[in-house]
C-alpha positions in Angstrom: 97.7 102.1 116.5 99.7 100.4 113.6 102.5 101.8 111.5 101.2 104.6 108.9 103.2 104.3 105.7 101.6 107.2 104.0 105.0 109.1 103.5 106.4 105.8 101.9 103.6 105.7 99.5 103.9 109.3 98.6 107.6 108.8 97.8 106.7 105.8 95.7 104.2 107.8 93.7 106.6 110.6 93.3 109.3 108.1 92.0 106.9 106.6 89.5 105.7 110.0 88.2 109.3 110.9 87.7 110.0 107.8 85.6 106.8 108.6 83.5 107.6 112.3 83.1 104.6 113.2 84.9 103.9 115.9 87.4 103.0 114.2 90.8 100.8 117.2 91.8 98.3 116.0 89.0 97.8 112.6 90.9 95.4 112.3 93.8 96.0 109.5 96.5 92.7 108.3 97.9 93.4 106.5 101.1 91.1 103.5 101.4 89.8 103.0 105.1 87.7 99.9 104.9 88.3 98.2 108.4 91.0 100.7 109.4 90.8 102.0 113.0 89.5 105.4 113.5 92.7 106.7 115.2 94.8 105.5 112.3 92.4 107.4 109.9 92.9 110.6 111.9 96.5 110.0 112.0 96.5 110.0 108.1 94.5 113.2 108.1 97.0 115.0 110.5 99.7 113.8 108.1 98.2 115.9 105.4 95.9 113.4 103.7 92.8 114.8 102.6 91.1 112.2 100.2 89.7 109.2 101.5 87.7 106.1 100.2 85.1 103.6 101.4 83.4 100.8 99.3 80.3 100.2 101.2 77.5 102.7 101.6 76.9 101.9 105.4 80.6 102.3 106.2 80.7 105.5 104.4 77.6 107.0 106.1 79.1 106.0 109.5 82.6 107.1 108.8 82.5 110.5 107.2 82.0 112.4 110.4 85.1 111.1 111.8 87.2 113.8 110.1 87.0 117.5 109.8 84.9 118.9 107.0 87.7 119.5 104.6 88.3 115.7 104.2 86.9 114.5 100.8 85.2 111.2 100.8 85.1 109.0 97.6 82.8 105.9 97.1 84.8 103.2 95.2 82.7 100.2 95.6 79.7 98.9 93.7 76.5 100.7 94.7 73.0 99.8 94.8 70.4 101.9 93.9 68.7 101.8 97.5 71.9 102.8 99.1 72.3 106.0 97.0 70.6 108.0 99.7 73.5 107.2 102.2 76.5 107.9 99.8 75.2 111.0 97.6 75.0 113.6 100.4 78.6 112.9 101.7 80.4 111.7 98.5 82.8 114.2 96.9 83.3 111.6 93.8 81.6 108.3 93.0 84.2 106.0 91.2 81.8 103.3 90.3 79.0 104.3 88.0 78.3 101.1 86.0 74.7 101.3 84.7 72.1 103.6 83.6 69.6 102.9 86.5 72.3 103.9 89.0 72.8 107.0 87.1 69.0 107.6 87.5 69.3 107.2 91.2 72.5 109.4 91.4 70.9 112.3 89.6 67.9 112.4 92.1 68.0 114.6 95.2 68.6 118.1 96.4 71.2 120.2 94.4 73.6 118.9 91.8 74.8 115.4 92.2 78.3 114.9 93.0 80.5 114.0 89.9 81.0 110.2 88.9 83.4 108.1 87.1 82.2 105.4 84.7 83.6 101.9 85.6 84.8 100.0 82.9 85.4 96.3 82.8 88.4 96.5 80.7 89.5 92.9 81.3 86.1 91.4 80.4 85.9 89.2 83.5 82.3 87.9 83.8 82.2 88.4 87.6 83.4 92.0 87.6 81.4 95.1 87.8 81.6 97.8 85.0 80.6 98.4 81.4 82.3 96.9 78.4 84.6 99.4 76.7 82.0 99.5 73.8 79.2 100.6 76.1 81.1 103.3 77.9 80.0 106.2 75.6 76.3 105.3 76.0 76.4 105.4 79.7 78.5 108.5 79.6 75.9 110.2 77.4 73.1 109.0 79.6 74.7 110.4 82.8 75.5 113.6 81.3 71.9 114.0 80.0 70.8 113.6 83.7 73.1 116.4 84.8 75.9 114.1 86.1 79.5 115.5 85.5 81.6 112.6 84.3 85.3 113.6 84.8 86.9 110.3 84.0 86.9 106.4 84.0 87.7 103.9 86.6 88.9 100.2 86.4 89.9 97.4 88.4 92.4 94.9 86.7 92.4 91.2 87.4 94.0 89.9 90.6 97.7 89.0 89.8 100.9 88.4 91.7 103.1 90.4 89.4 101.9 94.2 89.1 103.1 94.2 85.5 100.3 92.2 84.6 98.0 95.1 85.4 99.9 97.1 82.9 98.0 96.3 79.6 94.7 96.9 81.5 95.6 100.3 82.7 96.9 101.2 79.3 93.7 100.0 77.7 91.7 102.4 80.0 94.0 105.3 79.2 93.6 104.6 75.4 90.0 104.4 75.8 89.8 107.7 77.7 92.0 109.4 74.9 89.7 108.2 72.1 86.6 109.5 73.9 88.0 112.7 74.9 87.9 113.9 71.4 84.1 113.9 71.9 83.9 114.5 75.5 86.8 117.1 76.4 85.9 116.9 80.2 86.9 113.2 80.4 90.3 113.6 81.9 90.5 111.5 85.0 91.7 107.8 85.3 91.0 106.2 88.6 93.3 102.9 88.6 95.8 101.5 90.7 95.7 100.0 94.1 98.2 98.9 96.8 99.9 96.1 94.6 100.2 98.0 91.3 99.7 101.8 92.0 103.2 102.6 90.7 102.4 100.9 87.4 99.2 102.9 87.2 100.9 106.0 87.7 103.2 105.3 84.7 100.1 104.5 82.7 98.5 108.0 83.5 96.4 107.5 86.6 95.0 110.6 88.2 93.4 108.8 91.0 94.8 105.9 93.3 93.0 103.9 95.5 95.4 102.6 98.1 94.5 101.1 101.5 96.7 98.2 102.7 100.2 99.8 101.6 99.2 103.0 103.6 97.5 101.4 106.8 98.6 97.8 106.9 96.6 94.5 106.7 93.4 95.7 108.1 91.5 95.2 104.9 90.2 91.9 103.6 89.2 93.2 100.1 92.5 94.1 98.4 90.7 94.3 95.1 89.3 97.7 96.2 92.3 99.0 97.9 
């Protein structure tokens, strides 16, 4: 089992929150477990971690039973409609609602659907998932009409060597949330910040951080999700 750097990451979050004058208790760390051995995931749980994330439906379906029932699983990847059946029963939060047809699939099924964050392509990268900022409110309205609670927004900034390059994208998402919150008061969450830039995200108002490699080491090959 490799080294677990959970305490180090928590300390870095606390320091970033202090710099920004924020309460660290209002920030949720989601430990991204893609490719991480089960014993290391259990070690994180034993160290008090309760929020975990996966970005593939099959992996989440296979993984969620590895931890006790009080663990909260987040789905952070792009989700195909035909995979919703694997994710919806076990996810506490969907971070990647990016189209109206997915909202339709997510709303179907027994009971209330889990909450979902609208994914926003703040940077405008053509290959990146998420709706354009101008389209967020229409997707938000469609989701709420279907009975889906939307507590916030999510974004993934462009890959960059310098974490500071992510700051304008995080700030843009925070500004967008603020402008929409006047009409959608429940829109309070911001899922942004990963292993390379989570401290900058905290400084810009993140309430959910998706961090894998900085906690578990180099098990993951997809740093843009964790």
